[in-house]
C-alpha positions in Angstrom: -9.1 -37.3 22.8 -6.8 -39.2 25.2 -8.0 -40.3 28.6 -6.2 -41.7 31.7 -6.8 -42.2 35.4 -5.8 -39.8 38.1 -5.2 -40.0 41.8 -6.9 -36.8 43.1 -9.5 -38.0 45.7 -11.4 -34.8 45.4 -12.5 -35.8 41.9 -13.4 -39.5 42.4 -15.2 -40.8 39.4 -13.6 -38.2 37.1 -11.1 -39.1 34.3 -8.0 -37.3 33.2 -8.3 -35.8 29.7 -5.3 -34.7 27.5 -5.6 -31.8 25.2 -4.0 -31.5 21.7 -0.3 -32.1 21.5 -0.2 -32.8 25.2 -0.5 -29.0 25.8 -2.7 -29.5 28.9 -4.7 -31.9 30.9 -8.0 -31.4 32.8 -10.4 -33.6 34.8 -13.9 -34.5 33.7 -16.6 -36.9 35.0 -16.8 -40.3 33.3 -20.4 -39.8 32.3 -19.6 -36.6 30.3 -19.2 -36.9 26.5 -15.9 -35.4 25.4 -15.3 -34.7 21.7 -12.2 -33.4 20.0 -11.5 -32.3 16.5 -8.0 -31.0 15.9 -7.7 -28.2 18.5 -11.4 -27.9 19.5 -12.7 -29.8 22.5 -16.4 -30.0 23.4 -17.9 -31.2 26.6 -21.6 -32.1 26.5 -23.6 -32.7 29.7 -26.6 -35.0 30.2 -29.7 -34.1 32.2 -28.2 -35.1 35.5 -24.5 -34.9 36.2 -22.5 -36.8 38.8 -22.8 -35.9 42.5 -26.5 -35.2 42.0 -26.0 -31.9 40.2 -29.0 -31.0 38.0 -27.7 -29.5 34.9 -31.1 -28.6 33.5 -32.6 -25.2 34.3 -34.8 -25.2 37.4 -37.5 -23.4 35.4 -40.4 -25.5 34.2 -39.9 -27.1 30.8 -41.2 -29.9 28.6 -40.0 -33.3 29.7 -37.1 -34.8 27.8 -36.3 -38.5 27.1 -33.8 -40.0 29.5 -30.2 -39.2 28.4 -31.2 -36.4 26.0 -28.5 -33.8 25.6 -29.0 -30.2 26.8 -28.1 -27.3 24.5 -25.3 -26.4 26.9 -21.8 -27.2 25.5 -18.5 -26.2 27.0 -16.1 -25.5 24.1 -12.3 -25.3 24.6 -10.2 -23.9 21.7 -6.4 -23.8 21.7 -4.0 -22.2 19.3 -0.3 -21.5 19.1 0.6 -17.8 18.9 3.9 -17.6 17.2 4.1 -13.9 17.1 7.6 -12.8 17.8 6.9 -9.6 19.6 4.9 -9.8 22.8 3.3 -6.3 22.3 1.7 -7.5 19.1 0.0 -10.4 20.7 -3.6 -10.1 21.8 -4.2 -10.8 25.5 -7.7 -12.0 24.7 -9.7 -13.0 21.6 -11.9 -10.5 19.7 -15.3 -10.7 21.4 -17.0 -9.3 18.4 -16.0 -12.4 16.5 -17.0 -14.9 19.2 -20.2 -13.1 20.3 -21.5 -10.5 17.7 -23.7 -7.7 18.9 -22.7 -7.6 22.6 -25.2 -5.7 24.6 -23.8 -6.3 28.1 -20.3 -7.2 29.3 -18.7 -7.4 32.7 -15.6 -9.1 34.1 -16.1 -12.3 36.1 -14.1 -14.1 38.8 -10.9 -15.6 37.1 -10.0 -19.3 37.5 -8.0 -20.4 40.5 -5.0 -21.7 38.4 -1.3 -20.6 38.3 -1.5 -19.5 34.6 -2.6 -15.9 33.8 -6.3 -15.9 32.9 -9.4 -13.8 32.6 -13.1 -14.4 32.7 -16.0 -12.4 31.2 -19.7 -12.7 31.2 -22.0 -11.1 28.7 -25.2 -11.0 26.7 -25.5 -10.9 22.9 -28.2 -10.7 20.3 -28.5 -13.1 17.4 -27.6 -11.9 13.9 -30.5 -10.5 11.8 -32.4 -13.0 9.8 -32.0 -13.1 6.0 -35.7 -12.9 5.6 -36.9 -9.3 5.2 -40.3 -10.0 6.9 -38.5 -11.4 10.0 -36.2 -8.4 10.0 -39.2 -6.0 10.2 -41.5 -7.9 12.7 -39.2 -10.3 14.4 -37.5 -9.6 17.7 -33.9 -10.9 17.8 -33.3 -13.4 20.5 -30.7 -12.6 23.2 -28.4 -15.2 24.8 -26.0 -15.2 27.7 -22.4 -16.4 27.5 -19.3 -16.9 29.6 -15.7 -16.7 28.3 -12.5 -17.8 29.9 -9.0 -17.1 28.5 -5.8 -18.7 29.6 -2.3 -17.6 28.4 0.7 -19.9 28.9 4.0 -19.5 27.0 2.8 -19.2 23.3 -0.5 -21.0 24.0 -3.9 -19.3 24.1 -6.7 -21.4 25.5 -10.3 -20.0 25.1 -13.2 -21.7 26.8 -16.8 -20.6 26.0 -20.3 -21.6 26.9 -23.6 -19.9 25.9 -27.3 -20.3 26.8 -30.2 -21.2 24.6 -32.2 -18.2 23.2 -33.9 -16.0 25.8 -32.8 -18.3 28.7 -30.1 -17.6 31.3 -27.1 -19.7 31.7 -27.8 -22.7 33.9 -26.1 -22.1 37.3 -25.3 -25.8 37.8 -23.7 -26.1 34.4 -21.7 -22.9 34.9 -20.4 -24.3 38.2 -19.5 -27.5 36.4 -17.5 -25.6 33.8 -15.6 -23.6 36.4 -14.8 -26.9 38.2 -13.5 -28.5 35.0 -11.4 -25.5 34.0 -10.0 -25.1 37.5 -8.3 -28.6 37.0 -6.4 -27.3 34.0 -2.7 -28.2 34.2 -0.5 -26.9 31.4 2.7 -28.4 30.2 5.9 -26.8 31.5 7.3 -26.8 28.0 4.4 -26.9 25.5 5.3 -28.9 22.3 5.3 -27.2 19.0 2.4 -27.7 16.7 3.2 -29.7 13.5 4.0 -26.7 11.2 6.4 -25.2 13.8 8.0 -28.6 14.3 8.5 -29.0 10.6 10.3 -25.6 10.4 12.5 -26.4 13.4 13.5 -29.8 11.8 14.6 -27.9 8.6 16.6 -25.4 10.7 18.4 -28.3 12.4 19.1 -30.1 9.1 20.5 -26.9 7.5 22.7 -26.3 10.6 24.1 -29.8 10.8 24.3 -30.6 7.1 24.8 -27.3 5.3 26.1 -28.9 2.1 22.7 -30.8 1.6 19.6 -29.0 0.4 16.8 -29.1 3.1 13.2 -28.2 2.4 9.6 -29.1 3.2 8.2 -31.9 1.1 4.8 -33.4 0.4 2.7 -34.1 3.4 4.4 -34.0 6.8 7.9 -34.7 5.6 11.2 -33.0 4.7 13.6 -33.5 1.8 17.2 -33.8 2.9 19.6 -34.2 0.0 18.2 -37.2 -2.1 16.0 -38.5 0.7 12.5 -37.8 1.8 11.9 -38.2 5.5 8.4 -38.6 7.0 8.2 -36.7 10.3 5.1 -38.5 11.7 6.9 -40.9 14.0 9.5 -38.3 15.0 6.7 -36.0 16.0 4.9 -38.6 18.1 8.1 -39.2 20.0 8.6 -35.5 20.4 5.1 -35.0 21.9 6.1 -37.4 24.7 9.3 -35.6 25.5 9.5 -32.1 23.9 12.5 -31.2 25.9 14.5 -33.8 23.9 13.8 -32.4 20.4 17.4 -32.5 19.2 18.1 -35.9 20.8 15.2 -37.2 18.7 15.8 -35.4 15.4 19.6 -35.3 15.0 20.2 -39.1 15.2 17.4 -39.7 12.7 18.8 -37.1 10.2 22.3 -38.4 10.7 21.2 -42.0 9.8 19.6 -40.7 6.6 22.8 -38.8 5.6 25.0 -41.8 6.4 22.9 -44.0 4.2 23.2 -41.5 1.3 27.0 -41.7 1.7 27.1 -45.5 1.3 28.6 -46.9 -1.9 26.8 -49.3 -4.3 28.2 -52.4 -2.5 26.8 -51.1 0.8 23.5 -50.1 -0.6 23.1 -53.4 -2.3 25.1 -55.8 -0.1 25.5 -59.5 -0.9 23.3 -61.9 1.0 26.3 -63.3 2.8 27.1 -59.9 4.2 23.7 -59.4 5.8 22.2 -62.9 6.0 22.3 -63.1 9.8 21.0 -59.5 10.3 17.7 -59.7 8.4 14.7 -59.5 10.8 10.9 -59.2 10.3 9.1 -56.1 11.5 5.4 -55.2 11.6 3.9 -52.1 10.1 0.5 -50.7 9.4 -0.8 -51.6 6.0 -2.0 -48.0 5.4 1.4 -46.4 6.4 2.5 -44.1 3.5 5.6 -45.4 1.7 7.6 -44.0 -1.2 10.0 -46.9 -1.7 9.7 -50.6 -2.9 9.9 -52.4 0.4 9.3 -56.1 0.4 6.1 -56.7 2.4 3.6 -59.5 2.9 0.0 -58.9 4.1 -0.8 -60.2 7.6 -3.9 -59.8 9.9 -5.6 -56.9 11.7 -4.6 -54.2 9.2 -0.9 -55.2 9.5 1.8 -56.3 7.1 5.2 -57.8 7.6 8.3 -56.1 6.3 11.9 -57.0 6.5 14.9 -55.0 7.7 18.7 -55.2 7.9 19.6 -54.6 11.5 22.4 -52.0 11.9 22.6 -52.1 15.8 21.4 -48.5 16.4 19.1 -48.4 13.4 17.7 -50.6 10.5 17.0 -50.2 6.8 14.3 -52.0 4.9 14.9 -54.8 2.4 13.8 -53.7 -1.1 12.6 -55.6 -4.1 15.9 -55.0 -6.0 17.8 -56.6 -3.0 16.0 -59.9 -3.0 16.1 -60.0 -6.8 19.9 -59.7 -6.5 19.9 -62.4 -3.8 17.7 -64.7 -5.9 15.4 -65.1 -2.9 11.6 -65.4 -3.0 9.5 -63.5 -0.4 8.7 -66.8 1.3 12.4 -67.7 1.6 13.1 -64.2 2.9 10.3 -64.7 5.6 11.7 -68.0 6.7 15.2 -66.6 7.0 13.9 -63.6 9.0 12.1 -65.9 11.4 15.2 -67.9 12.0 17.1 -64.7 12.8 14.3 -63.5 15.0 14.6 -66.7 17.2 18.3 -66.1 17.5 17.6 -62.4 18.4 15.0 -63.5 21.0 17.5 -65.9 22.6 20.2 -63.2 22.8 17.6 -60.7 24.1 15.3 -62.5 26.5 12.0 -60.7 27.0 11.6 -59.2 30.4 7.9 -58.8 31.2 5.5 -57.4 33.8 2.9 -60.0 34.8 -0.6 -59.3 36.2 -1.9 -62.3 38.2 0.2 -65.3 39.2 1.6 -68.4 37.5 -1.5 -70.4 38.2 -3.8 -67.7 37.0 -2.0 -65.2 34.8 -4.2 -62.4 33.4 -1.9 -60.1 31.5 1.7 -59.6 30.5 3.6 -56.8 28.7 7.3 -56.1 28.0 9.2 -54.0 30.5 11.5 -52.3 28.0 10.6 -50.9 24.6 12.4 -52.6 21.6 12.0 -52.3 17.9 11.4 -56.0 17.6 9.1 -56.6 20.5 6.0 -56.9 18.3 7.9 -58.9 15.7 8.0 -61.8 18.3 4.2 -62.2 17.7 5.1 -63.5 14.2 6.9 -66.5 15.7 4.9 -69.8 16.3 7.4 -70.8 19.0 6.5 -67.6 20.9 2.8 -68.5 20.4 3.4 -71.8 22.2 5.0 -70.0 25.1 2.1 -67.7 25.5 -0.5 -70.5 25.2 1.3 -72.4 28.0 0.6 -69.4 30.2 -2.9 -68.3 29.1 -4.5 -71.5 27.7 -5.4 -72.5 24.2 -6.5 -69.0 23.2 -5.3 -65.6 24.2 -5.7 -62.0 23.1 -2.9 -59.7 22.0 -2.8 -55.9 21.4 0.0 -54.3 19.3 -0.7 -50.6 19.4 2.9 -49.6 18.4 6.1 -51.2 17.2 7.9 -51.3 20.6 5.0 -52.6 22.8 2.4 -55.4 23.0 0.1 -56.7 25.6 -1.1 -60.3 25.9 -4.0 -61.3 28.1 -6.4 -64.1 28.9 -9.6 -64.4 26.9 -11.5 -65.4 30.0 -11.9 -61.8 31.5 -14.2 -59.7 29.4 -13.8 -56.7 31.6 -10.0 -56.9 31.2 -10.4 -57.1 27.4 -12.5 -54.0 27.4 -9.8 -52.1 29.4 -7.1 -53.4 27.1 -9.1 -52.2 24.0 -9.3 -48.7 25.4 -5.6 -48.6 26.3 -4.5 -50.0 22.9 -6.6 -47.3 21.2 -5.0 -44.6 23.3 -1.5 -45.8 22.7 -2.1 -46.2 19.0 -3.2 -42.5 18.9 -0.2 -41.1 20.8 2.8 -43.4 20.5 5.4 -43.4 17.7 5.5 -46.2 15.0 1.7 -47.0 15.5 0.5 -50.4 14.3 -3.2 -51.1 14.8 -6.1 -50.4 17.1 -7.5 -53.9 16.4 -7.0 -56.8 18.8 -5.6 -60.2 17.8 -6.3 -63.7 18.9 -3.5 -66.4 19.2 -4.7 -70.0 19.0 -3.5 -73.4 17.7 -4.5 -72.1 14.2 -2.1 -69.1 14.4 -3.1 -65.4 14.6 -6.4 -63.9 13.6 -8.3 -60.7 14.3 -10.4 -60.6 17.5 -14.1 -60.1 17.0 -16.3 -59.2 20.0 -18.7 -62.0 21.0 
């Protein structure tokens, strides 16, 4: 679940939550626990909510320990209805599936949001027990529930809450649910879920490259001609800007096709041909790979790879290439660092600084660049950062194009950076690591909380 701040003064102390695939956002108090598994979101309240609301029932009950969770849970489920004919689509979910044995049902006041929605309240009985004695003498417990359905484009959002057995829904909690759901804002153009995205990529590949066979491949990837292309990074980019689907996909597919058309001399160039264009690049050590890239382990769950820069793209250096060049991995690393320093001199890093020159607190690059995080490999860059922040500083590298460097003196700032790095790692393309790093005179190591 991704969180962010918002600027609505009516909900001071609430945070902005993002649903799956950036389909929607909603506001929620900071003190509420929010859990997400795939397309299911659960909001669990504590005994006392913000603004003094008592979430517990006003009826007398046994005392609970401080912070103990109540049975009330607001569940939000979202799915993509790809039915081609509108008349076939259900306007609401099957109540008999969500709440079996409905004994009372009535419409409730719909949410005050732009999207079409409905609200229902009802009462159901629990299913019969498997024990024959309980079926004869037992009385099945009843519970109350509330259901909200929201339709937007091909999205169906269903929110539900139900009471404990033989107890009414708590009025305070119900009010809280309505307030949260009233802050729903849905994306103007909802992004496709992964399976639909995969189908659309194959359609584009077949349209632009009809002479090459295109098909789904293992995992979240497609096979185009002789190449297998992972779609993970493309999909992360697409989620940030779904309106630019073709601008994201077509250049990537074109690069793959162009590489397939290269002759032996271009696929295995001499060292003299590419010597000045070999650069280091960071990647996650657990990133799935199907080739023989040259890689060296680093710190923080990262490894160092090497690429041949092609201006608008790059291709990885493989084992067979350094074998033909008669280069060891260490020699390759030294060569790549030399080129990185030349690249950094030709592309000065423009940064945003928090604090001032006497007391800098944080800096980050202004523009994304495929080699931004590669700079962290350079000891010369370490010296520049240590001149700003002191003998030791902290660095976060959530994705390939972005890093954040900050002082080690401000523990609250480090906590905020950790949260932001975790969010960016989960949502941005080319993710690297959630872990924070420390730069010191000894080099780079993984940061450990004191």
